C-alpha positions in Angstrom: 9.7 109.8 14.7 9.1 105.3 14.9 9.0 105.8 11.2 12.5 107.3 11.0 13.6 104.5 13.7 11.9 101.8 10.8 13.9 103.0 8.1 16.7 102.9 9.1 16.7 99.4 10.7 15.2 98.3 7.1 18.1 100.1 5.1 20.7 98.4 7.9 18.9 95.0 7.3 19.7 95.1 3.5 21.8 91.9 2.3 24.0 94.7 0.1 24.3 96.6 3.4 26.1 93.5 5.4 29.8 92.7 4.6 30.8 90.3 3.2 34.2 89.1 4.4 35.7 90.0 7.6 37.6 93.3 7.5 41.2 91.7 8.9 40.7 90.2 5.5 40.3 93.6 3.6 43.4 95.0 5.5 45.5 91.9 3.5 43.1 93.0 0.3 44.5 96.5 0.8 48.1 95.5 1.2 48.2 93.5 -1.9 46.8 96.3 -3.8 49.5 98.5 -2.1 52.2 96.1 -3.4 50.4 96.3 -7.1 50.4 100.1 -7.0 53.9 100.6 -6.0 55.1 97.9 -9.0 53.2 99.6 -10.6 54.2 103.2 -10.2 57.8 101.4 -10.4 57.4 100.1 -14.1 56.3 103.7 -15.4 59.2 105.6 -14.0 62.0 102.9 -14.7 64.7 103.3 -17.2 63.7 101.6 -20.4 65.1 102.2 -23.8 62.6 103.8 -26.0 58.8 105.0 -24.9 57.3 101.8 -23.9 57.4 100.1 -21.1 58.7 97.4 -22.0 61.9 97.6 -24.2 60.2 94.6 -26.5 57.0 93.3 -27.5 58.9 89.1 -28.5 57.8 88.1 -24.6 53.9 89.9 -24.5 52.3 86.6 -24.5 53.6 85.9 -21.1 52.7 88.9 -19.7 49.2 88.5 -21.1 49.4 84.9 -19.6 51.2 86.4 -16.5 48.4 89.4 -16.0 45.7 86.7 -16.5 46.9 85.2 -13.6 46.8 87.6 -11.3 43.9 88.7 -11.8 42.5 84.6 -10.9 44.9 84.8 -7.9 43.5 87.9 -7.1 40.0 86.7 -7.3 40.7 83.2 -5.3 41.9 85.7 -2.8 38.9 87.7 -2.4 36.9 84.2 -2.6 38.5 82.6 0.3 37.3 85.3 2.4 33.8 85.8 1.1 33.6 81.3 1.9 35.5 82.0 5.0 32.9 84.4 6.1 30.3 81.6 5.1 28.8 83.4 1.8 28.9 82.0 -1.8 30.9 82.6 -4.9 27.6 83.6 -6.5 26.4 85.9 -4.3 27.9 89.0 -5.4 27.5 87.8 -9.0 23.7 88.4 -8.6 22.0 85.1 -10.0 22.1 83.4 -13.1 20.2 84.8 -16.8 16.8 83.4 -16.0 15.7 82.8 -19.9 16.7 84.7 -23.3 15.0 87.3 -22.6 16.9 88.4 -19.3 20.6 87.8 -21.8 19.4 90.2 -24.2 18.4 93.2 -22.1 21.6 93.1 -20.1 23.5 93.1 -23.5 21.8 96.0 -24.7 22.3 97.4 -21.2 26.1 96.6 -21.7 25.7 98.0 -25.0 24.6 101.2 -24.9 26.7 101.5 -21.2 29.9 100.7 -23.5 29.2 103.3 -25.8 29.0 106.0 -23.1 32.1 105.0 -20.9 34.2 104.8 -24.6 32.7 108.8 -24.8 33.6 109.2 -21.6 37.3 108.2 -21.8 37.4 109.9 -25.4 36.6 113.4 -23.4 38.7 112.6 -20.8 42.3 111.6 -22.7 41.4 114.7 -25.1 40.8 117.0 -21.8 44.0 115.9 -19.9 45.9 115.9 -23.1 49.1 113.7 -23.8 51.8 113.4 -21.7 55.4 111.9 -20.8 53.9 108.2 -20.0 55.3 105.3 -21.2 53.2 104.1 -24.1 51.8 100.5 -23.9 51.1 99.9 -27.5 54.4 98.0 -27.4 51.8 95.4 -25.2 49.0 95.6 -27.9 48.6 92.2 -30.1 49.8 92.1 -33.6 49.7 88.3 -34.4 46.7 85.8 -34.6 47.8 83.8 -31.8 48.7 87.1 -29.7 44.9 88.4 -30.9 43.7 85.0 -29.3 45.6 85.3 -25.8 44.4 89.0 -25.4 40.8 88.2 -25.7 41.4 85.9 -22.9 43.3 88.4 -21.0 40.4 90.6 -21.7 37.4 88.1 -20.7 39.3 87.3 -17.6 39.7 91.1 -16.5 35.9 91.6 -17.3 34.6 88.7 -14.8 37.8 89.3 -12.2 38.1 92.8 -11.9 34.3 93.2 -11.9 34.2 90.4 -9.8 37.1 92.4 -7.0 36.2 95.6 -7.0 32.5 96.0 -8.1 31.3 93.1 -5.9 33.9 92.6 -3.2 35.4 96.0 -2.8 32.2 97.9 -3.6 30.2 95.5 -0.9 33.0 95.9 1.8 33.4 99.5 1.4 29.0 99.8 1.5 29.4 98.2 4.8 31.2 100.1 6.2 30.1 103.3 5.0 26.0 102.6 5.1 26.8 104.8 1.8 26.5 104.1 -1.6 27.9 106.7 -3.2 30.8 106.3 -0.8 31.3 102.9 -1.8 30.8 103.8 -5.3 33.5 106.5 -5.8 36.0 105.3 -3.0 36.2 101.8 -5.4 36.6 103.6 -8.4 39.5 105.4 -7.2 41.1 102.4 -5.9 40.7 100.9 -9.2 42.3 104.1 -10.8 45.1 103.6 -8.9 45.4 100.3 -9.3 46.1 101.3 -13.1 49.5 103.3 -11.8 51.5 101.3 -14.4 50.0 103.5 -16.8 50.5 106.8 -15.6 48.7 109.3 -13.8 46.7 110.4 -16.6 45.4 106.8 -16.7 44.6 106.7 -12.9 42.5 109.6 -13.7 40.6 108.0 -16.9 40.2 104.8 -15.2 39.0 106.0 -11.6 36.4 107.6 -13.0 35.9 105.0 -15.6 35.9 102.4 -12.3 32.7 104.7 -10.9 30.6 104.5 -13.7 31.0 100.6 -13.4 30.2 101.2 -9.6 27.0 102.9 -10.5 26.2 100.3 -13.2 26.4 97.6 -10.2 24.8 99.3 -7.8 21.6 100.6 -9.9 21.7 96.8 -11.8 22.1 94.7 -8.3 23.8 92.7 -10.4 27.6 92.3 -12.0 26.6 90.2 -15.6 26.2 93.8 -16.9 29.9 95.0 -15.8 31.3 91.6 -16.8 30.3 91.9 -20.3 30.7 95.6 -20.9 34.1 95.5 -18.9 35.3 92.4 -20.8 34.1 93.8 -24.2 36.2 97.1 -23.4 39.2 95.6 -22.7 38.7 93.4 -26.2 37.8 97.3 -28.5 40.4 99.2 -26.7 43.1 96.9 -27.3 42.8 95.2 -30.4 39.2 95.3 -32.2 39.0 98.9 -32.1 42.7 99.6 -33.7 41.5 96.8 -36.8 38.1 98.8 -37.1 39.0 102.1 -37.1 42.3 101.9 -38.9 
């Protein structure tokens, strides 16, 4: 009995099982997410000429810039909550690469993980089939300048979204539930619903992928691999993959 109590105390004493910000701050984050979800749902269902999410490709770079800015603003909001709780910015990332060997190891894990995610996404989309959701193809880059902005947007998404969801959200849920399973699944579901502008099929697929990223972060105890894999995945799916597989 004493051993069991000691194990429980040791579990609760682990840093990753402690909140990284106040739960009041987390309620504010959920409010921001609610606005994002409602706006995304409205964008997917509003009347637009053609079958795309927007009517014209002409203003795609301002859209990339606005998405990038919103990601950084969300990260700033999260960082303010962490700092107000006495935490450091790097505490969620899990440290820097100590040497080239660690860098190569994480890059290798990221490549393998991305391959698994790519296969899972392909299988999920095949299982769900085609729907009536508005196409995102009109938002994909077509010119060299647009490709540059797309890569910057993808890199930002890889860094900011992993920090926010697999870092902040997952840690807050872990502290609240004291269950890695609950934290990983719930952050993935929230991540998926946050992409409501892509339609319900994409929400399911992205939610499942978000859970996969959550397990990767829980396993590696760092967000470095997640950020590399996520950024590369966005670059591939939005541009490079279309060029290579054309």
